mmCIF file of the C-alpha atoms, coordinates in Angstrom:
data_MODEL
# 
_entry.id   MODEL 
# 
loop_
_atom_site.group_PDB 
_atom_site.id 
_atom_site.type_symbol 
_atom_site.label_atom_id 
_atom_site.label_alt_id 
_atom_site.label_comp_id 
_atom_site.label_asym_id 
_atom_site.label_entity_id 
_atom_site.label_seq_id 
_atom_site.pdbx_PDB_ins_code 
_atom_site.Cartn_x 
_atom_site.Cartn_y 
_atom_site.Cartn_z 
_atom_site.occupancy 
_atom_site.B_iso_or_equiv 
_atom_site.pdbx_formal_charge 
_atom_site.auth_seq_id 
_atom_site.auth_comp_id 
_atom_site.auth_asym_id 
_atom_site.auth_atom_id 
_atom_site.pdbx_PDB_model_num 
ATOM 1   C CA . MET A 1 1   ? -51.478 -21.680 21.153  1.00 0.00 ? 1   MET A CA 1 
ATOM 2   C CA . LYS A 1 2   ? -49.164 -20.994 24.286  1.00 0.00 ? 2   LYS A CA 1 
ATOM 3   C CA . GLY A 1 3   ? -50.650 -23.996 25.623  1.00 0.00 ? 3   GLY A CA 1 
ATOM 4   C CA . ARG A 1 4   ? -49.738 -26.114 22.823  1.00 0.00 ? 4   ARG A CA 1 
ATOM 5   C CA . TRP A 1 5   ? -46.258 -24.900 21.755  1.00 0.00 ? 5   TRP A CA 1 
ATOM 6   C CA . PRO A 1 6   ? -43.148 -24.074 24.088  1.00 0.00 ? 6   PRO A CA 1 
ATOM 7   C CA . ILE A 1 7   ? -42.458 -20.526 24.223  1.00 0.00 ? 7   ILE A CA 1 
ATOM 8   C CA . ARG A 1 8   ? -38.757 -21.420 22.869  1.00 0.00 ? 8   ARG A CA 1 
ATOM 9   C CA . THR A 1 9   ? -39.988 -23.040 19.904  1.00 0.00 ? 9   THR A CA 1 
ATOM 10  C CA . MET A 1 10  ? -42.690 -20.673 18.899  1.00 0.00 ? 10  MET A CA 1 
ATOM 11  C CA . CYS A 1 11  ? -39.941 -17.703 19.279  1.00 0.00 ? 11  CYS A CA 1 
ATOM 12  C CA . ARG A 1 12  ? -37.319 -19.604 17.131  1.00 0.00 ? 12  ARG A CA 1 
ATOM 13  C CA . VAL A 1 13  ? -40.075 -20.663 14.279  1.00 0.00 ? 13  VAL A CA 1 
ATOM 14  C CA . LEU A 1 14  ? -41.161 -16.887 14.240  1.00 0.00 ? 14  LEU A CA 1 
ATOM 15  C CA . SER A 1 15  ? -37.447 -15.630 14.627  1.00 0.00 ? 15  SER A CA 1 
ATOM 16  C CA . VAL A 1 16  ? -38.527 -13.590 17.526  1.00 0.00 ? 16  VAL A CA 1 
ATOM 17  C CA . SER A 1 17  ? -36.046 -13.605 20.581  1.00 0.00 ? 17  SER A CA 1 
ATOM 18  C CA . GLU A 1 18  ? -37.363 -14.953 23.956  1.00 0.00 ? 18  GLU A CA 1 
ATOM 19  C CA . SER A 1 19  ? -36.293 -11.835 25.682  1.00 0.00 ? 19  SER A CA 1 
ATOM 20  C CA . GLY A 1 20  ? -38.221 -9.906  23.170  1.00 0.00 ? 20  GLY A CA 1 
ATOM 21  C CA . PHE A 1 21  ? -41.303 -11.938 23.828  1.00 0.00 ? 21  PHE A CA 1 
ATOM 22  C CA . TYR A 1 22  ? -41.033 -11.621 27.682  1.00 0.00 ? 22  TYR A CA 1 
ATOM 23  C CA . GLY A 1 23  ? -40.589 -7.983  27.201  1.00 0.00 ? 23  GLY A CA 1 
ATOM 24  C CA . TRP A 1 24  ? -43.610 -7.674  25.258  1.00 0.00 ? 24  TRP A CA 1 
ATOM 25  C CA . GLN A 1 25  ? -45.678 -9.582  27.747  1.00 0.00 ? 25  GLN A CA 1 
ATOM 26  C CA . ARG A 1 26  ? -44.481 -6.924  30.337  1.00 0.00 ? 26  ARG A CA 1 
ATOM 27  C CA . SER A 1 27  ? -44.999 -3.737  28.166  1.00 0.00 ? 27  SER A CA 1 
ATOM 28  C CA . GLY A 1 28  ? -47.996 -4.917  26.110  1.00 0.00 ? 28  GLY A CA 1 
ATOM 29  C CA . LYS A 1 29  ? -46.239 -4.068  22.908  1.00 0.00 ? 29  LYS A CA 1 
ATOM 30  C CA . ALA A 1 30  ? -45.409 -6.596  20.055  1.00 0.00 ? 30  ALA A CA 1 
ATOM 31  C CA . PRO A 1 31  ? -41.889 -7.938  19.844  1.00 0.00 ? 31  PRO A CA 1 
ATOM 32  C CA . SER A 1 32  ? -39.946 -6.933  16.817  1.00 0.00 ? 32  SER A CA 1 
ATOM 33  C CA . SER A 1 33  ? -39.235 -9.309  14.236  1.00 0.00 ? 33  SER A CA 1 
ATOM 34  C CA . ARG A 1 34  ? -35.626 -10.425 13.350  1.00 0.00 ? 34  ARG A CA 1 
ATOM 35  C CA . VAL A 1 35  ? -34.329 -8.988  10.460  1.00 0.00 ? 35  VAL A CA 1 
ATOM 36  C CA . SER A 1 36  ? -33.337 -11.486 7.654   1.00 0.00 ? 36  SER A CA 1 
ATOM 37  C CA . ASP A 1 37  ? -29.676 -12.247 6.532   1.00 0.00 ? 37  ASP A CA 1 
ATOM 38  C CA . GLN A 1 38  ? -30.639 -11.567 3.103   1.00 0.00 ? 38  GLN A CA 1 
ATOM 39  C CA . ARG A 1 39  ? -32.149 -8.454  4.119   1.00 0.00 ? 39  ARG A CA 1 
ATOM 40  C CA . ILE A 1 40  ? -28.995 -7.324  5.800   1.00 0.00 ? 40  ILE A CA 1 
ATOM 41  C CA . LEU A 1 41  ? -26.850 -8.514  3.151   1.00 0.00 ? 41  LEU A CA 1 
ATOM 42  C CA . VAL A 1 42  ? -28.741 -6.501  0.213   1.00 0.00 ? 42  VAL A CA 1 
ATOM 43  C CA . HIS A 1 43  ? -28.161 -3.292  2.658   1.00 0.00 ? 43  HIS A CA 1 
ATOM 44  C CA . ILE A 1 44  ? -24.566 -4.284  2.912   1.00 0.00 ? 44  ILE A CA 1 
ATOM 45  C CA . ARG A 1 45  ? -23.601 -4.941  -0.452  1.00 0.00 ? 45  ARG A CA 1 
ATOM 46  C CA . ALA A 1 46  ? -25.585 -1.507  -1.449  1.00 0.00 ? 46  ALA A CA 1 
ATOM 47  C CA . ILE A 1 47  ? -23.523 0.346   1.144   1.00 0.00 ? 47  ILE A CA 1 
ATOM 48  C CA . HIS A 1 48  ? -20.665 -1.407  0.173   1.00 0.00 ? 48  HIS A CA 1 
ATOM 49  C CA . ARG A 1 49  ? -20.903 -0.071  -3.676  1.00 0.00 ? 49  ARG A CA 1 
ATOM 50  C CA . GLU A 1 50  ? -21.815 3.462   -2.361  1.00 0.00 ? 50  GLU A CA 1 
ATOM 51  C CA . VAL A 1 51  ? -18.779 3.820   -0.224  1.00 0.00 ? 51  VAL A CA 1 
ATOM 52  C CA . GLU A 1 52  ? -16.505 2.289   -2.976  1.00 0.00 ? 52  GLU A CA 1 
ATOM 53  C CA . LYS A 1 53  ? -15.659 -0.635  -0.959  1.00 0.00 ? 53  LYS A CA 1 
ATOM 54  C CA . GLU A 1 54  ? -13.905 1.382   1.768   1.00 0.00 ? 54  GLU A CA 1 
ATOM 55  C CA . TYR A 1 55  ? -15.843 0.030   4.839   1.00 0.00 ? 55  TYR A CA 1 
ATOM 56  C CA . GLY A 1 56  ? -15.170 -2.788  6.961   1.00 0.00 ? 56  GLY A CA 1 
ATOM 57  C CA . TRP A 1 57  ? -17.604 -4.415  9.467   1.00 0.00 ? 57  TRP A CA 1 
ATOM 58  C CA . PRO A 1 58  ? -17.279 -1.647  12.371  1.00 0.00 ? 58  PRO A CA 1 
ATOM 59  C CA . ARG A 1 59  ? -18.092 0.987   10.109  1.00 0.00 ? 59  ARG A CA 1 
ATOM 60  C CA . MET A 1 60  ? -20.560 -0.869  8.192   1.00 0.00 ? 60  MET A CA 1 
ATOM 61  C CA . TYR A 1 61  ? -22.221 -1.895  11.556  1.00 0.00 ? 61  TYR A CA 1 
ATOM 62  C CA . HIS A 1 62  ? -22.810 1.785   12.323  1.00 0.00 ? 62  HIS A CA 1 
ATOM 63  C CA . GLU A 1 63  ? -23.950 2.636   8.988   1.00 0.00 ? 63  GLU A CA 1 
ATOM 64  C CA . LEU A 1 64  ? -26.742 0.120   9.051   1.00 0.00 ? 64  LEU A CA 1 
ATOM 65  C CA . ARG A 1 65  ? -27.826 1.135   12.435  1.00 0.00 ? 65  ARG A CA 1 
ATOM 66  C CA . GLY A 1 66  ? -27.965 4.727   10.944  1.00 0.00 ? 66  GLY A CA 1 
ATOM 67  C CA . HIS A 1 67  ? -30.331 3.357   8.248   1.00 0.00 ? 67  HIS A CA 1 
ATOM 68  C CA . GLY A 1 68  ? -32.819 2.086   10.947  1.00 0.00 ? 68  GLY A CA 1 
ATOM 69  C CA . LEU A 1 69  ? -31.419 -1.516  10.766  1.00 0.00 ? 69  LEU A CA 1 
ATOM 70  C CA . ARG A 1 70  ? -31.344 -3.183  14.225  1.00 0.00 ? 70  ARG A CA 1 
ATOM 71  C CA . VAL A 1 71  ? -28.367 -5.823  13.929  1.00 0.00 ? 71  VAL A CA 1 
ATOM 72  C CA . GLY A 1 72  ? -25.614 -6.594  15.952  1.00 0.00 ? 72  GLY A CA 1 
ATOM 73  C CA . LYS A 1 73  ? -21.774 -6.164  15.322  1.00 0.00 ? 73  LYS A CA 1 
ATOM 74  C CA . GLU A 1 74  ? -21.047 -9.900  15.332  1.00 0.00 ? 74  GLU A CA 1 
ATOM 75  C CA . ARG A 1 75  ? -23.906 -10.866 13.018  1.00 0.00 ? 75  ARG A CA 1 
ATOM 76  C CA . VAL A 1 76  ? -22.507 -7.935  10.525  1.00 0.00 ? 76  VAL A CA 1 
ATOM 77  C CA . ARG A 1 77  ? -18.891 -9.363  10.804  1.00 0.00 ? 77  ARG A CA 1 
ATOM 78  C CA . LEU A 1 78  ? -20.176 -12.995 10.021  1.00 0.00 ? 78  LEU A CA 1 
ATOM 79  C CA . ILE A 1 79  ? -22.352 -12.000 7.047   1.00 0.00 ? 79  ILE A CA 1 
ATOM 80  C CA . MET A 1 80  ? -19.705 -9.979  5.571   1.00 0.00 ? 80  MET A CA 1 
ATOM 81  C CA . GLN A 1 81  ? -17.321 -12.734 6.175   1.00 0.00 ? 81  GLN A CA 1 
ATOM 82  C CA . ALA A 1 82  ? -19.406 -15.386 4.809   1.00 0.00 ? 82  ALA A CA 1 
ATOM 83  C CA . TYR A 1 83  ? -20.102 -13.399 1.581   1.00 0.00 ? 83  TYR A CA 1 
ATOM 84  C CA . GLY A 1 84  ? -16.424 -12.268 1.114   1.00 0.00 ? 84  GLY A CA 1 
ATOM 85  C CA . ILE A 1 85  ? -17.255 -8.496  1.410   1.00 0.00 ? 85  ILE A CA 1 
ATOM 86  C CA . ARG A 1 86  ? -14.415 -6.595  2.950   1.00 0.00 ? 86  ARG A CA 1 
ATOM 87  C CA . GLY A 1 87  ? -12.960 -3.023  3.143   1.00 0.00 ? 87  GLY A CA 1 
ATOM 88  C CA . LYS A 1 88  ? -10.013 -1.784  1.169   1.00 0.00 ? 88  LYS A CA 1 
ATOM 89  C CA . THR A 1 89  ? -6.975  -2.320  3.487   1.00 0.00 ? 89  THR A CA 1 
ATOM 90  C CA . LYS A 1 90  ? -4.206  0.346   3.425   1.00 0.00 ? 90  LYS A CA 1 
ATOM 91  C CA . ARG A 1 91  ? -1.018  -1.205  2.576   1.00 0.00 ? 91  ARG A CA 1 
ATOM 92  C CA . ARG A 1 92  ? 1.780   -1.170  5.216   1.00 0.00 ? 92  ARG A CA 1 
ATOM 93  C CA . TYR A 1 93  ? 4.310   1.614   4.340   1.00 0.00 ? 93  TYR A CA 1 
ATOM 94  C CA . VAL A 1 94  ? 7.953   0.336   3.847   1.00 0.00 ? 94  VAL A CA 1 
ATOM 95  C CA . VAL A 1 95  ? 10.964  2.670   4.553   1.00 0.00 ? 95  VAL A CA 1 
ATOM 96  C CA . THR A 1 96  ? 13.471  2.001   1.998   1.00 0.00 ? 96  THR A CA 1 
ATOM 97  C CA . THR A 1 97  ? 15.820  4.955   2.916   1.00 0.00 ? 97  THR A CA 1 
ATOM 98  C CA . ASP A 1 98  ? 18.069  4.597   5.834   1.00 0.00 ? 98  ASP A CA 1 
ATOM 99  C CA . SER A 1 99  ? 19.901  7.986   6.202   1.00 0.00 ? 99  SER A CA 1 
ATOM 100 C CA . GLU A 1 100 ? 20.717  7.544   9.831   1.00 0.00 ? 100 GLU A CA 1 
ATOM 101 C CA . HIS A 1 101 ? 24.316  6.253   9.331   1.00 0.00 ? 101 HIS A CA 1 
ATOM 102 C CA . ALA A 1 102 ? 27.763  7.727   9.693   1.00 0.00 ? 102 ALA A CA 1 
ATOM 103 C CA . LEU A 1 103 ? 28.753  7.028   5.956   1.00 0.00 ? 103 LEU A CA 1 
ATOM 104 C CA . PRO A 1 104 ? 30.089  9.752   3.825   1.00 0.00 ? 104 PRO A CA 1 
ATOM 105 C CA . VAL A 1 105 ? 27.371  11.890  1.830   1.00 0.00 ? 105 VAL A CA 1 
ATOM 106 C CA . ALA A 1 106 ? 27.885  13.198  -1.768  1.00 0.00 ? 106 ALA A CA 1 
ATOM 107 C CA . PRO A 1 107 ? 27.110  16.804  -2.486  1.00 0.00 ? 107 PRO A CA 1 
ATOM 108 C CA . ASN A 1 108 ? 23.989  17.608  -4.544  1.00 0.00 ? 108 ASN A CA 1 
ATOM 109 C CA . LEU A 1 109 ? 25.305  18.350  -7.981  1.00 0.00 ? 109 LEU A CA 1 
ATOM 110 C CA . VAL A 1 110 ? 22.056  18.403  -9.666  1.00 0.00 ? 110 VAL A CA 1 
ATOM 111 C CA . GLN A 1 111 ? 20.230  20.887  -7.478  1.00 0.00 ? 111 GLN A CA 1 
ATOM 112 C CA . ARG A 1 112 ? 16.849  19.907  -8.906  1.00 0.00 ? 112 ARG A CA 1 
ATOM 113 C CA . GLN A 1 113 ? 17.684  20.590  -12.474 1.00 0.00 ? 113 GLN A CA 1 
ATOM 114 C CA . PHE A 1 114 ? 16.457  17.605  -13.939 1.00 0.00 ? 114 PHE A CA 1 
ATOM 115 C CA . THR A 1 115 ? 17.010  18.197  -17.634 1.00 0.00 ? 115 THR A CA 1 
ATOM 116 C CA . ALA A 1 116 ? 19.761  16.814  -19.896 1.00 0.00 ? 116 ALA A CA 1 
ATOM 117 C CA . SER A 1 117 ? 20.966  17.831  -23.453 1.00 0.00 ? 117 SER A CA 1 
ATOM 118 C CA . ALA A 1 118 ? 21.922  14.404  -24.124 1.00 0.00 ? 118 ALA A CA 1 
ATOM 119 C CA . PRO A 1 119 ? 21.764  10.699  -23.115 1.00 0.00 ? 119 PRO A CA 1 
ATOM 120 C CA . ASP A 1 120 ? 24.181  9.446   -20.066 1.00 0.00 ? 120 ASP A CA 1 
ATOM 121 C CA . GLN A 1 121 ? 24.774  12.961  -18.918 1.00 0.00 ? 121 GLN A CA 1 
ATOM 122 C CA . ILE A 1 122 ? 22.727  12.430  -15.644 1.00 0.00 ? 122 ILE A CA 1 
ATOM 123 C CA . TRP A 1 123 ? 21.212  9.392   -13.981 1.00 0.00 ? 123 TRP A CA 1 
ATOM 124 C CA . CYS A 1 124 ? 19.093  8.989   -11.005 1.00 0.00 ? 124 CYS A CA 1 
ATOM 125 C CA . GLY A 1 125 ? 18.484  5.967   -8.890  1.00 0.00 ? 125 GLY A CA 1 
ATOM 126 C CA . ASP A 1 126 ? 16.128  4.603   -6.038  1.00 0.00 ? 126 ASP A CA 1 
ATOM 127 C CA . ILE A 1 127 ? 14.554  1.760   -4.472  1.00 0.00 ? 127 ILE A CA 1 
ATOM 128 C CA . THR A 1 128 ? 11.025  1.002   -3.936  1.00 0.00 ? 128 THR A CA 1 
ATOM 129 C CA . TYR A 1 129 ? 9.019   -1.975  -2.594  1.00 0.00 ? 129 TYR A CA 1 
ATOM 130 C CA . ILE A 1 130 ? 6.380   -4.090  -4.211  1.00 0.00 ? 130 ILE A CA 1 
ATOM 131 C CA . PRO A 1 131 ? 3.927   -6.305  -2.188  1.00 0.00 ? 131 PRO A CA 1 
ATOM 132 C CA . THR A 1 132 ? 3.310   -9.822  -3.208  1.00 0.00 ? 132 THR A CA 1 
ATOM 133 C CA . GLU A 1 133 ? 1.513   -12.784 -1.795  1.00 0.00 ? 133 GLU A CA 1 
ATOM 134 C CA . GLU A 1 134 ? 4.878   -14.267 -0.555  1.00 0.00 ? 134 GLU A CA 1 
ATOM 135 C CA . GLY A 1 135 ? 6.233   -11.155 0.954   1.00 0.00 ? 135 GLY A CA 1 
ATOM 136 C CA . TRP A 1 136 ? 8.053   -7.970  -0.320  1.00 0.00 ? 136 TRP A CA 1 
ATOM 137 C CA . LEU A 1 137 ? 10.216  -7.582  -3.055  1.00 0.00 ? 137 LEU A CA 1 
ATOM 138 C CA . TYR A 1 138 ? 12.496  -4.532  -3.590  1.00 0.00 ? 138 TYR A CA 1 
ATOM 139 C CA . LEU A 1 139 ? 12.839  -2.840  -6.874  1.00 0.00 ? 139 LEU A CA 1 
ATOM 140 C CA . ALA A 1 140 ? 15.943  -0.779  -7.676  1.00 0.00 ? 140 ALA A CA 1 
ATOM 141 C CA . ALA A 1 141 ? 16.020  1.433   -10.965 1.00 0.00 ? 141 ALA A CA 1 
ATOM 142 C CA . VAL A 1 142 ? 18.255  3.683   -12.811 1.00 0.00 ? 142 VAL A CA 1 
ATOM 143 C CA . ILE A 1 143 ? 16.737  6.348   -15.130 1.00 0.00 ? 143 ILE A CA 1 
ATOM 144 C CA . ASP A 1 144 ? 18.517  8.421   -17.593 1.00 0.00 ? 144 ASP A CA 1 
ATOM 145 C CA . LEU A 1 145 ? 17.125  12.166  -17.351 1.00 0.00 ? 145 LEU A CA 1 
ATOM 146 C CA . PHE A 1 146 ? 17.463  12.442  -21.186 1.00 0.00 ? 146 PHE A CA 1 
ATOM 147 C CA . GLY A 1 147 ? 14.114  11.215  -22.197 1.00 0.00 ? 147 GLY A CA 1 
ATOM 148 C CA . ARG A 1 148 ? 13.192  9.416   -18.683 1.00 0.00 ? 148 ARG A CA 1 
ATOM 149 C CA . GLN A 1 149 ? 14.140  6.119   -19.705 1.00 0.00 ? 149 GLN A CA 1 
ATOM 150 C CA . VAL A 1 150 ? 14.869  3.093   -17.437 1.00 0.00 ? 150 VAL A CA 1 
ATOM 151 C CA . VAL A 1 151 ? 18.491  2.163   -18.462 1.00 0.00 ? 151 VAL A CA 1 
ATOM 152 C CA . GLY A 1 152 ? 19.008  -0.420  -15.272 1.00 0.00 ? 152 GLY A CA 1 
ATOM 153 C CA . TRP A 1 153 ? 17.129  -2.235  -12.610 1.00 0.00 ? 153 TRP A CA 1 
ATOM 154 C CA . SER A 1 154 ? 17.345  -4.929  -10.134 1.00 0.00 ? 154 SER A CA 1 
ATOM 155 C CA . LEU A 1 155 ? 14.511  -6.866  -8.202  1.00 0.00 ? 155 LEU A CA 1 
ATOM 156 C CA . LYS A 1 156 ? 15.301  -8.883  -5.086  1.00 0.00 ? 156 LYS A CA 1 
ATOM 157 C CA . PRO A 1 157 ? 13.920  -9.908  -1.772  1.00 0.00 ? 157 PRO A CA 1 
ATOM 158 C CA . HIS A 1 158 ? 16.145  -7.667  0.288   1.00 0.00 ? 158 HIS A CA 1 
ATOM 159 C CA . MET A 1 159 ? 17.619  -4.074  0.241   1.00 0.00 ? 159 MET A CA 1 
ATOM 160 C CA . GLN A 1 160 ? 21.315  -4.620  0.788   1.00 0.00 ? 160 GLN A CA 1 
ATOM 161 C CA . THR A 1 161 ? 23.915  -2.878  -1.514  1.00 0.00 ? 161 THR A CA 1 
ATOM 162 C CA . GLU A 1 162 ? 23.758  -5.628  -3.746  1.00 0.00 ? 162 GLU A CA 1 
ATOM 163 C CA . LEU A 1 163 ? 20.252  -4.569  -5.117  1.00 0.00 ? 163 LEU A CA 1 
ATOM 164 C CA . VAL A 1 164 ? 21.368  -0.945  -5.984  1.00 0.00 ? 164 VAL A CA 1 
ATOM 165 C CA . LYS A 1 165 ? 24.928  -2.113  -7.385  1.00 0.00 ? 165 LYS A CA 1 
ATOM 166 C CA . ASP A 1 166 ? 23.318  -4.638  -9.677  1.00 0.00 ? 166 ASP A CA 1 
ATOM 167 C CA . ALA A 1 167 ? 20.875  -2.065  -11.116 1.00 0.00 ? 167 ALA A CA 1 
ATOM 168 C CA . LEU A 1 168 ? 23.990  0.472   -11.788 1.00 0.00 ? 168 LEU A CA 1 
ATOM 169 C CA . MET A 1 169 ? 25.963  -2.495  -13.345 1.00 0.00 ? 169 MET A CA 1 
ATOM 170 C CA . MET A 1 170 ? 23.075  -3.155  -15.635 1.00 0.00 ? 170 MET A CA 1 
ATOM 171 C CA . ALA A 1 171 ? 22.823  0.365   -16.851 1.00 0.00 ? 171 ALA A CA 1 
ATOM 172 C CA . SER A 1 172 ? 26.543  0.810   -17.276 1.00 0.00 ? 172 SER A CA 1 
ATOM 173 C CA . LEU A 1 173 ? 26.684  -2.617  -19.336 1.00 0.00 ? 173 LEU A CA 1 
ATOM 174 C CA . ARG A 1 174 ? 23.970  -1.553  -21.464 1.00 0.00 ? 174 ARG A CA 1 
ATOM 175 C CA . ARG A 1 175 ? 24.733  2.150   -22.110 1.00 0.00 ? 175 ARG A CA 1 
ATOM 176 C CA . ARG A 1 176 ? 28.682  2.398   -21.725 1.00 0.00 ? 176 ARG A CA 1 
ATOM 177 C CA . PRO A 1 177 ? 28.659  5.865   -20.802 1.00 0.00 ? 177 PRO A CA 1 
ATOM 178 C CA . ALA A 1 178 ? 31.718  8.283   -20.953 1.00 0.00 ? 178 ALA A CA 1 
ATOM 179 C CA . ALA A 1 179 ? 33.618  9.409   -17.784 1.00 0.00 ? 179 ALA A CA 1 
ATOM 180 C CA . GLY A 1 180 ? 31.864  12.119  -15.949 1.00 0.00 ? 180 GLY A CA 1 
ATOM 181 C CA . LEU A 1 181 ? 28.217  11.118  -15.854 1.00 0.00 ? 181 LEU A CA 1 
ATOM 182 C CA . ILE A 1 182 ? 26.522  12.049  -12.674 1.00 0.00 ? 182 ILE A CA 1 
ATOM 183 C CA . PHE A 1 183 ? 24.686  9.299   -10.579 1.00 0.00 ? 183 PHE A CA 1 
ATOM 184 C CA . HIS A 1 184 ? 22.108  11.268  -8.479  1.00 0.00 ? 184 HIS A CA 1 
ATOM 185 C CA . SER A 1 185 ? 20.253  9.451   -5.328  1.00 0.00 ? 185 SER A CA 1 
ATOM 186 C CA . ASP A 1 186 ? 18.974  9.819   -2.125  1.00 0.00 ? 186 ASP A CA 1 
ATOM 187 C CA . ARG A 1 187 ? 21.230  9.489   1.266   1.00 0.00 ? 187 ARG A CA 1 
ATOM 188 C CA . GLY A 1 188 ? 20.294  5.894   1.832   1.00 0.00 ? 188 GLY A CA 1 
ATOM 189 C CA . SER A 1 189 ? 22.858  3.560   3.020   1.00 0.00 ? 189 SER A CA 1 
ATOM 190 C CA . GLN A 1 190 ? 22.927  1.535   0.035   1.00 0.00 ? 190 GLN A CA 1 
ATOM 191 C CA . TYR A 1 191 ? 23.947  4.485   -2.170  1.00 0.00 ? 191 TYR A CA 1 
ATOM 192 C CA . CYS A 1 192 ? 26.366  5.663   0.777   1.00 0.00 ? 192 CYS A CA 1 
ATOM 193 C CA . SER A 1 193 ? 28.108  2.398   1.418   1.00 0.00 ? 193 SER A CA 1 
ATOM 194 C CA . HIS A 1 194 ? 31.665  2.119   0.365   1.00 0.00 ? 194 HIS A CA 1 
ATOM 195 C CA . GLU A 1 195 ? 31.032  -0.812  -1.933  1.00 0.00 ? 195 GLU A CA 1 
ATOM 196 C CA . PHE A 1 196 ? 28.586  1.319   -4.044  1.00 0.00 ? 196 PHE A CA 1 
ATOM 197 C CA . GLN A 1 197 ? 30.954  4.381   -3.987  1.00 0.00 ? 197 GLN A CA 1 
ATOM 198 C CA . GLU A 1 198 ? 33.914  2.179   -5.007  1.00 0.00 ? 198 GLU A CA 1 
ATOM 199 C CA . THR A 1 199 ? 31.656  0.933   -8.042  1.00 0.00 ? 199 THR A CA 1 
ATOM 200 C CA . LEU A 1 200 ? 30.875  4.790   -9.177  1.00 0.00 ? 200 LEU A CA 1 
ATOM 201 C CA . ARG A 1 201 ? 34.611  5.455   -9.027  1.00 0.00 ? 201 ARG A CA 1 
ATOM 202 C CA . ALA A 1 202 ? 35.587  2.598   -10.927 1.00 0.00 ? 202 ALA A CA 1 
ATOM 203 C CA . LEU A 1 203 ? 33.012  3.313   -13.482 1.00 0.00 ? 203 LEU A CA 1 
ATOM 204 C CA . GLN A 1 204 ? 34.245  6.967   -13.407 1.00 0.00 ? 204 GLN A CA 1 
ATOM 205 C CA . ILE A 1 205 ? 30.829  8.344   -12.369 1.00 0.00 ? 205 ILE A CA 1 
ATOM 206 C CA . ARG A 1 206 ? 30.404  11.236  -10.209 1.00 0.00 ? 206 ARG A CA 1 
ATOM 207 C CA . ALA A 1 207 ? 28.028  10.700  -7.159  1.00 0.00 ? 207 ALA A CA 1 
ATOM 208 C CA . SER A 1 208 ? 25.396  13.081  -6.229  1.00 0.00 ? 208 SER A CA 1 
ATOM 209 C CA . MET A 1 209 ? 23.098  13.051  -3.398  1.00 0.00 ? 209 MET A CA 1 
ATOM 210 C CA . SER A 1 210 ? 19.748  14.732  -2.314  1.00 0.00 ? 210 SER A CA 1 
ATOM 211 C CA . ARG A 1 211 ? 19.320  16.612  0.681   1.00 0.00 ? 211 ARG A CA 1 
ATOM 212 C CA . LYS A 1 212 ? 17.965  14.592  3.863   1.00 0.00 ? 212 LYS A CA 1 
ATOM 213 C CA . GLY A 1 213 ? 14.464  13.643  3.723   1.00 0.00 ? 213 GLY A CA 1 
ATOM 214 C CA . ASP A 1 214 ? 13.706  15.869  0.602   1.00 0.00 ? 214 ASP A CA 1 
ATOM 215 C CA . CYS A 1 215 ? 11.720  13.666  -2.038  1.00 0.00 ? 215 CYS A CA 1 
ATOM 216 C CA . TRP A 1 216 ? 11.724  16.682  -4.449  1.00 0.00 ? 216 TRP A CA 1 
ATOM 217 C CA . ASP A 1 217 ? 15.426  16.588  -4.870  1.00 0.00 ? 217 ASP A CA 1 
ATOM 218 C CA . ASN A 1 218 ? 14.870  13.189  -6.553  1.00 0.00 ? 218 ASN A CA 1 
ATOM 219 C CA . SER A 1 219 ? 11.242  14.027  -8.106  1.00 0.00 ? 219 SER A CA 1 
ATOM 220 C CA . PRO A 1 220 ? 11.990  12.412  -11.509 1.00 0.00 ? 220 PRO A CA 1 
ATOM 221 C CA . ILE A 1 221 ? 12.071  8.793   -10.305 1.00 0.00 ? 221 ILE A CA 1 
ATOM 222 C CA . GLU A 1 222 ? 9.738   9.524   -7.769  1.00 0.00 ? 222 GLU A CA 1 
ATOM 223 C CA . SER A 1 223 ? 7.100   10.087  -10.300 1.00 0.00 ? 223 SER A CA 1 
ATOM 224 C CA . PHE A 1 224 ? 8.454   7.093   -12.103 1.00 0.00 ? 224 PHE A CA 1 
ATOM 225 C CA . TRP A 1 225 ? 7.351   5.030   -9.232  1.00 0.00 ? 225 TRP A CA 1 
ATOM 226 C CA . ALA A 1 226 ? 4.108   6.600   -8.785  1.00 0.00 ? 226 ALA A CA 1 
ATOM 227 C CA . ARG A 1 227 ? 3.186   5.911   -12.420 1.00 0.00 ? 227 ARG A CA 1 
ATOM 228 C CA . LEU A 1 228 ? 4.498   2.306   -11.933 1.00 0.00 ? 228 LEU A CA 1 
ATOM 229 C CA . LYS A 1 229 ? 2.377   1.609   -8.956  1.00 0.00 ? 229 LYS A CA 1 
ATOM 230 C CA . LEU A 1 230 ? -0.739  3.076   -10.555 1.00 0.00 ? 230 LEU A CA 1 
ATOM 231 C CA . ALA A 1 231 ? -0.312  0.741   -13.536 1.00 0.00 ? 231 ALA A CA 1 
ATOM 232 C CA . CYS A 1 232 ? -0.050  -2.221  -11.261 1.00 0.00 ? 232 CYS A CA 1 
# 
């Protein structure tokens, strides 16, 4: 056989590496057969389901090796890429609260007492981010603590003061609250800005702000964001 066909051709037809063949000649052992892509794919898909799609190709490679499959990293990467098998990617965290500023801060008038006996006594506001195929969008919302209803919102591709001001104005125009309403937020620069505070004063709304870095001081709207993103 060796006299009729070149070693390279026989190795290619039998899916055996040339180095493996020559190693067999030296050791007297049979060279190992190359595992087919389809067999590797079956294992990849099974593991992918088992780990709930969490593994990318590096962890998948180690898992396959742990199952006794002799396969290279690059081959695993190419097979997963060819069949659109990807690990879950963690979304980047976007900072929406800039409390490192020298703007005036309002006292905390709410003190975690997130109950109201009637509508339009206490509103709370915040900003979150929404990832889209075209980039980040930012959502500002205003919630009435009586019934936890969204009474105003604004969606823009930036986090400037205009974002939170528009949400507040929508709430004010829809509800026409009496003077003395409390608006509670974090210490973000948008809420502390002179423009936003002037708007609150013009509407006869009292400002209230959380302590620095304490999400529990504005937990009703944090809870709302969690439910919203779970539904998306």
